[in-house]
C-alpha positions in Angstrom: -9.0 32.5 -8.1 -7.2 35.3 -6.9 -3.0 35.4 -5.9 -5.0 37.5 -2.6 -7.2 34.9 -1.7 -6.0 32.9 1.7 -8.4 30.3 3.0 -7.5 29.5 6.6 -10.9 28.1 8.3 -12.9 25.1 7.4 -15.9 27.4 6.4 -13.7 29.1 3.6 -12.1 26.3 2.4 -15.8 24.6 1.9 -17.1 28.8 0.0 -13.7 27.9 -2.1 -15.0 24.4 -3.1 -18.3 25.6 -3.8 -17.2 28.1 -6.7 -14.8 25.9 -8.0 -15.6 25.4 -12.0 -14.2 21.7 -13.0 -12.1 21.2 -16.0 -13.2 17.6 -16.8 -12.0 17.0 -20.6 -9.1 15.7 -21.6 -6.1 17.8 -23.3 -4.7 16.9 -26.3 -3.0 18.8 -28.7 -3.5 22.1 -27.2 -6.8 21.9 -26.5 -9.5 20.4 -24.1 -11.6 17.5 -25.7 -13.8 15.1 -25.0 -12.5 11.4 -25.4 -13.1 10.4 -28.7 -15.7 7.6 -27.8 -17.5 9.6 -25.2 -16.5 7.5 -22.4 -16.4 9.1 -19.1 -15.8 8.4 -15.4 -16.9 9.3 -11.8 -15.1 11.0 -10.2 -16.4 11.0 -6.0 -15.5 13.3 -3.1 -14.6 10.3 -0.9 -15.8 12.4 2.7 -18.9 12.9 1.6 -19.6 10.5 -0.8 -21.5 13.2 -3.4 -20.3 13.1 -7.2 -17.6 15.8 -8.1 -17.9 15.2 -11.8 -18.0 12.9 -14.9 -14.4 13.1 -16.5 -13.7 11.9 -20.1 -12.2 8.7 -19.7 -9.9 8.1 -22.9 -9.1 5.0 -24.9 -6.4 3.5 -27.2 -7.9 6.0 -30.0 -7.1 8.9 -27.7 -4.2 7.8 -27.0 -3.1 6.7 -30.2 -3.8 10.8 -31.6 -1.5 11.9 -28.0 1.4 9.7 -29.1 1.6 11.3 -32.4 0.7 14.9 -31.2 3.8 14.4 -28.8 6.0 12.7 -31.1 5.7 15.7 -33.9 6.1 18.1 -31.3 9.3 16.6 -30.4 10.6 15.7 -34.2 9.7 19.7 -34.7 12.1 20.9 -32.2 10.5 23.7 -30.4 10.6 22.0 -27.2 13.7 19.3 -27.7 15.9 21.4 -29.4 14.8 24.8 -27.2 18.8 26.1 -25.5 18.2 25.0 -22.2 17.9 28.6 -20.5 14.8 29.5 -22.2 13.3 25.7 -21.2 14.2 27.0 -18.2 12.2 30.3 -17.9 9.1 28.5 -19.3 8.6 26.0 -16.5 9.7 28.7 -13.8 6.6 30.3 -15.3 4.4 27.1 -14.7 6.3 27.0 -11.1 4.8 30.7 -10.6 1.2 30.0 -11.7 1.4 26.7 -10.0 2.3 29.1 -6.9 -0.6 31.8 -7.7 -3.0 28.8 -8.2 -1.9 26.4 -4.9 -4.9 26.9 -2.9 -7.6 25.8 -5.6 -4.8 22.9 -6.8 -4.3 21.5 -3.3 -8.4 22.1 -2.9 -8.6 19.6 -5.7 -6.8 16.7 -4.4 -8.6 17.3 -1.2 -12.1 16.4 -2.7 -11.1 14.3 -5.3 -9.4 11.4 -2.9 -9.9 12.7 0.5 -6.8 13.6 1.9 -6.2 16.9 4.6 -6.0 20.2 3.1 -3.4 21.1 5.3 -1.3 17.5 3.8 -2.8 18.9 0.2 -1.4 22.2 0.6 2.3 20.3 1.6 2.1 18.5 -1.5 1.8 21.7 -3.2 5.0 23.0 -2.0 6.6 20.2 -2.6 5.3 19.5 -6.4 6.2 23.7 -7.1 9.9 22.9 -5.8 10.0 20.3 -7.8 9.9 21.9 -10.6 11.7 25.2 -9.5 14.6 22.5 -8.8 14.2 20.4 -12.6 14.2 24.3 -14.1 16.7 25.6 -12.4 19.2 22.3 -13.0 19.3 21.6 -16.6 21.4 24.5 -17.7 24.1 23.4 -15.0 24.5 20.3 -16.0 27.4 19.8 -18.7 28.2 16.9 -21.3 31.4 15.2 -20.7 34.6 15.3 -23.0 36.6 12.2 -23.1 40.2 11.4 -22.5 41.8 11.0 -25.9 44.9 11.3 -28.0 46.2 14.3 -29.8 44.2 12.4 -33.1 40.5 12.5 -31.8 37.8 14.2 -30.1 35.4 12.5 -27.6 32.2 13.9 -26.7 29.6 12.6 -24.5 26.5 14.2 -24.9 23.2 14.0 -22.9 19.7 14.2 -25.4 16.1 14.0 -25.0 15.1 10.3 -24.9 11.8 11.9 -27.1 8.3 10.4 -25.7 7.8 10.4 -22.0 4.4 8.7 -20.5 3.8 9.3 -16.8 1.3 7.2 -15.4 0.5 8.8 -11.5 -1.3 7.5 -7.9 -3.8 9.2 -6.4 -2.7 9.3 -3.2 -0.3 12.3 -3.5 -1.8 13.3 -7.4 -0.1 16.3 -8.0 3.0 16.3 -6.6 3.4 12.7 -8.0 3.2 14.6 -10.9 5.6 17.2 -10.8 8.1 14.8 -9.8 7.2 13.0 -13.2 7.2 15.3 -15.7 9.7 18.5 -14.1 12.5 16.3 -15.2 11.0 15.0 -18.4 10.0 18.3 -19.6 12.9 19.9 -18.2 15.3 17.2 -20.0 13.5 18.5 -23.5 11.1 15.7 -23.8 7.4 15.6 -25.1 5.0 14.0 -22.1 2.1 12.7 -22.1 0.1 12.3 -18.5 -2.0 9.6 -17.5 -3.7 10.5 -14.0 -5.1 8.0 -12.0 -9.2 7.6 -12.5 -9.6 8.2 -9.4 -7.8 12.1 -9.0 -8.0 13.0 -12.1 -9.1 17.0 -11.3 -6.1 18.6 -10.2 -3.8 17.2 -13.5 -6.2 18.7 -15.9 -6.1 21.9 -14.1 -2.7 21.7 -14.6 -2.2 21.5 -18.5 -4.6 25.0 -18.6 -2.0 26.3 -16.9 1.2 25.0 -18.4 -0.9 26.3 -22.0 -0.8 29.0 -19.9 3.1 29.2 -19.3 4.2 28.9 -23.2 4.9 25.2 -22.9 4.7 24.8 -27.1 2.0 22.6 -28.9 1.6 18.8 -27.5 4.8 19.5 -25.4 2.7 18.2 -22.6 -0.8 16.2 -22.5 -2.8 14.7 -20.1 -4.9 11.6 -20.7 -7.7 10.6 -18.2 -8.8 7.1 -17.9 -8.3 3.7 -16.8 -5.5 1.9 -16.5 -6.0 -1.3 -18.5 -7.5 1.2 -21.5 -5.4 4.4 -21.8 -2.3 3.2 -19.6 -2.8 -0.2 -21.6 -2.2 1.9 -24.6 0.3 3.9 -23.5 2.5 1.2 -21.9 2.4 -0.8 -25.5 2.6 2.2 -27.9 5.6 1.9 -30.9 6.0 5.4 -30.6 6.4 5.9 -26.8 9.6 6.2 -25.2 9.6 6.1 -21.9 7.0 4.7 -19.1 7.4 6.5 -15.6 5.2 5.0 -13.1 4.3 5.3 -9.5 1.8 2.8 -8.5 1.5 -1.0 -7.3 4.2 -3.7 -8.0 1.2 -6.1 -9.9 1.0 -2.7 -12.0 4.6 -2.8 -12.7 5.1 -6.1 -13.4 2.5 -5.3 -16.2 3.6 -2.1 -17.7 7.5 -4.4 -18.0 5.8 -6.9 -20.2 4.3 -4.6 -21.8 7.7 -2.6 -23.0 8.8 -6.2 -23.6 6.0 -6.6 -26.1 6.8 -3.3 -28.3 9.4 -1.2 -28.5 11.4 -1.6 -25.3 10.7 1.0 -23.9 12.5 2.5 -21.2 10.5 1.9 -17.7 11.2 3.2 -14.2 9.1 1.8 -11.8 8.6 3.5 -8.3 6.0 0.2 -6.7 5.1 -0.4 -3.0 6.4 -0.9 0.0 6.2 -2.4 3.8 8.8 -0.5 5.7 10.8 -1.0 8.7 10.6 1.4 11.7 13.5 0.2 14.0 13.2 1.4 17.6 16.2 1.1 19.9 16.4 1.1 23.0 19.0 4.0 23.5 16.9 6.5 21.6 16.5 9.7 23.6 12.7 11.8 23.8 10.9 8.8 23.3 7.7 10.4 23.1 9.1 12.4 20.0 10.1 9.0 19.0 6.5 7.6 19.1 5.0 10.7 17.8 7.1 10.2 14.6 6.6 6.5 14.0 2.4 7.3 14.2 2.8 9.6 12.2 5.1 7.9 9.3 1.9 5.3 9.4 -1.4 7.5 9.3 -0.3 10.2 7.7 -2.3 10.6 4.6 -4.7 7.7 6.1 -1.5 5.6 5.7 -1.7 5.9 1.9 1.6 6.5 1.0 4.5 3.9 -0.5 6.8 4.8 2.1 4.6 4.3 5.2 6.8 3.2 8.0 3.7 -0.1 8.1 6.3 -1.9 10.3 6.9 -0.7 13.5 10.0 -2.4 15.0 11.0 -2.3 18.4 13.5 -3.1 21.0 11.9 -5.6 23.4 13.4 -3.7 26.3 11.1 -0.8 25.4 8.0 -2.6 23.7 5.5 -2.1 26.2 6.3 1.7 27.2 6.9 2.7 23.7 3.9 0.9 22.3 1.2 2.9 24.8 3.3 6.4 23.6 2.5 5.6 20.4 -1.2 4.6 21.0 -1.5 8.1 23.1 -0.2 9.6 19.7 -2.4 7.6 17.9 -5.4 9.2 19.1 -4.6 12.5 18.6 -4.9 11.8 14.9 -8.5 10.8 14.4 -10.1 11.4 11.0 -11.5 14.6 10.4 -13.1 16.6 8.2 -10.5 17.0 5.1 -11.5 20.5 4.6 -10.9 21.6 7.8 -7.1 22.7 8.4 -6.5 20.9 11.9 -7.3 17.4 10.9 -4.9 15.0 10.2 -6.3 12.0 8.7 -9.4 12.5 5.6 -11.1 9.7 4.1 -9.9 6.5 2.4 -9.9 7.4 -1.5 -12.6 5.0 -2.6 -15.2 2.3 -0.7 -12.7 -0.5 -2.7 -9.7 0.8 -0.9 -11.9 1.0 2.4 -13.6 -2.4 2.1 -9.8 -4.2 1.1 -8.5 -2.4 4.8 -11.1 -2.9 6.6 -11.1 -6.6 4.9 -6.9 -6.9 6.2 -8.2 -5.8 9.6 -10.4 -8.2 10.0 -7.0 -11.0 8.8 -5.3 -9.7 11.0 -7.5 -10.3 14.4 -8.4 -14.1 12.5 -4.5 -14.7 12.3 -4.3 -13.8 16.3 -2.1 -10.6 16.2 -3.5 -8.3 19.1 -5.5 -5.3 18.3 -4.3 -2.0 20.3 -6.3 0.3 18.6 -8.7 1.4 16.0 -9.8 -1.3 13.8 -13.9 -0.3 13.1 -14.9 2.3 10.6 -16.4 5.8 11.2 -18.0 8.5 10.1 -17.8 12.3 9.8 -20.6 13.9 10.4 -22.3 10.8 9.5 -20.6 10.2 6.6 -17.6 9.3 4.4 -15.3 6.6 4.1 -13.0 6.8 7.1 -10.9 4.3 9.0 -9.0 5.4 12.5 -5.7 4.6 13.4 -5.4 1.4 13.9 -2.5 -0.2 15.7 -1.7 -4.2 15.8 0.8 -5.3 18.5 2.1 -9.6 18.9 2.7 -9.6 14.8 4.8 -12.6 13.6 5.8 -12.9 9.9 3.7 -15.3 8.6 1.1 -12.9 9.3 -0.6 -10.8 5.8 -0.5 -7.2 7.9 2.9 -7.9 9.0 4.1 -8.9 4.9 1.6 -7.5 2.7 1.0 -3.8 1.6 -2.0 -2.8 3.1 -1.9 1.4 1.7 -3.9 2.0 4.9 -4.1 3.5 8.3 -3.0 0.3 10.4 0.3 -0.5 11.7 1.8 -3.9 12.5 4.4 -3.7 15.6 7.2 -6.6 16.5 9.6 -6.7 18.7 13.2 -7.8 18.9 15.8 -8.5 20.8 19.4 -7.8 19.1 20.3 -5.7 16.5 20.7 -9.1 14.2 16.9 -9.9 14.6 16.1 -6.2 14.1 17.9 -6.4 10.2 16.8 -9.9 10.0 13.3 -8.8 10.4 13.5 -5.6 8.1 14.8 -7.3 5.5 12.7 -9.9 5.8 10.5 -8.8 2.8 9.7 -8.0 -1.0 9.9 -4.6 -0.8 12.4 -2.2 0.0 11.3 1.2 -0.7 12.3 2.9 3.0 13.5 2.2 5.9 14.0 4.1 9.1 16.1 4.0 12.3 15.8 5.6 15.9 19.6 5.3 17.7 22.0 7.5 19.1 24.5 4.6 19.0 26.3 6.2 15.7 28.4 3.1 15.1 25.1 0.8 14.9 23.7 3.6 13.0 26.6 3.2 10.4 26.1 -0.8 11.0 22.5 -0.8 10.5 22.3 2.0 7.6 24.5 0.0 5.8 22.6 -3.4 5.9 19.0 -2.3 5.3 17.6 -3.2 1.9 16.3 0.2 1.4 16.8 2.3 -1.2 16.6 5.5 1.3 17.3 5.4 5.4 15.9 7.9 7.6 18.0 8.3 10.9 16.1 9.5 14.2 13.6 11.2 11.2 11.2 10.1 8.7 10.9 11.0 5.6 12.7 14.3 5.8 13.9 15.3 2.2 14.0 17.2 -0.1 14.7 17.8 -3.7 18.4 17.4 -3.4 18.4 13.7 -2.7 16.6 10.8 -4.7 13.5 9.0 -4.2 13.2 5.4 -5.1 13.9 1.5 -4.3 15.1 -1.8 -4.4 13.4 -5.2 -4.4 9.8 -5.1 -5.7 9.7 -1.5 -4.8 10.9 -0.7 -8.7 13.6 0.6 -10.4 13.3 4.0 -11.1 14.7 7.6 -8.6 12.5 10.6 -8.7 14.0 13.9 -7.5 17.3 14.7 -7.8 20.0 15.5 -10.5 19.0 11.5 -11.0 15.8 11.8 -12.0 17.6 13.9 -15.0 19.2 11.2 -15.9 16.6 8.9 -16.6 14.5 11.1 -19.2 18.0 11.5 -21.3 20.0 9.6 -23.6 23.7 9.4 -23.7 25.0 9.8 -27.6 28.9 9.2 -28.1 30.4 11.5 -30.3 34.2 10.5 -31.7 35.9 13.2 -34.1 39.5 11.7 -36.3 41.1 15.1 -36.5 43.8 15.9 -39.6 47.1 15.7 -38.4 
């Protein structure tokens, strides 16, 4: 696709989709190849049910080969020992190529997992910004000189880890990829990317751009396939030094076990969430707050790790506020993902679609009050679509109030006091994000410090950029994406102590 192409309408995006040539092979050792065993997996367009492609499905043999290539590349030093400024220039070239092809990359994610094209374009902006941020950072981070006497010199150096396996999810395919690979590559590591089997297409296109940008042979490879096959093989490899993972808490726990069974590789996890969004009665402009509260759960069809899926509202304004949320939800109905005006798209696949519908049925059975949505729908007579669904009267004992649904399902709780709000918010296995809406600065400071969460959004939801870390506590994981802190995860400290002659 040319740099000048600017699709702006549904018809434009449909025409671009019809013109695409999809790469379906794995990218190993600087070449696109079929899986060694010849296996493939089917990726579908969930908005239409149509098959997009049969993609290489890698297995143990492919993982073993890719790891060997990555290790040889790392040991060879063409990237790992390259001056930081030169690594920066290569990664900036890659960012420029992503910018030039952003419409194509966004379209691949929309076709693959059903998200609206406007959302995918936002993801591309985030991915490109992430790559540029880490590229620009790497030659501006200094080591340390330890305080010593005159008879010694103590140096603290940062060195790349080696081979990093990045396992990324399907809900933000290329943006999550950038969050993982940008700091790992910037630090000098060799990276093997395993995209989700539900959304591998943009990762494979990125591989061709990485080759064009000039990344040395073996420094970046892409292995599409399933978690229980190629993902497991990477996690158990004795020659992978680090696993970086975004996905479910259950899989994250399994990866930590694999690390212990193999070489004690580092494991950085960003896992599930059931994020609380606290609204106090002293808020100004409740219409605006309600719009944000609805978007916090219905954006990306609710398939978001930090989705504000638990809405905690002070009872003094609860009835009026819920009505405003329902009105906002009505404006966020699913539409054709290729229509730039669509706020919500399709669920990623039938398994996720059925999972969400099952939770909705369970919510009704458990006695929650269904205020909106609850039934599957179609767009143009097809597709896996679920409209915004709102339950009121939710209690802590209900599954819809405790478990991560990963769909457009909002659970509303009421509270009377600040202490009750904090208790409800923290009564969760997760701690990825929390929202806090109040005009009382003393309350904001008190409550934000007591919320058990890796990130707290005050009078906003998810307003952040590359300068701050992203990650959670408790069973939401232990890793941090973005900011200089993520670079620390992909580098090793080395102490050099020199004894000086008198």
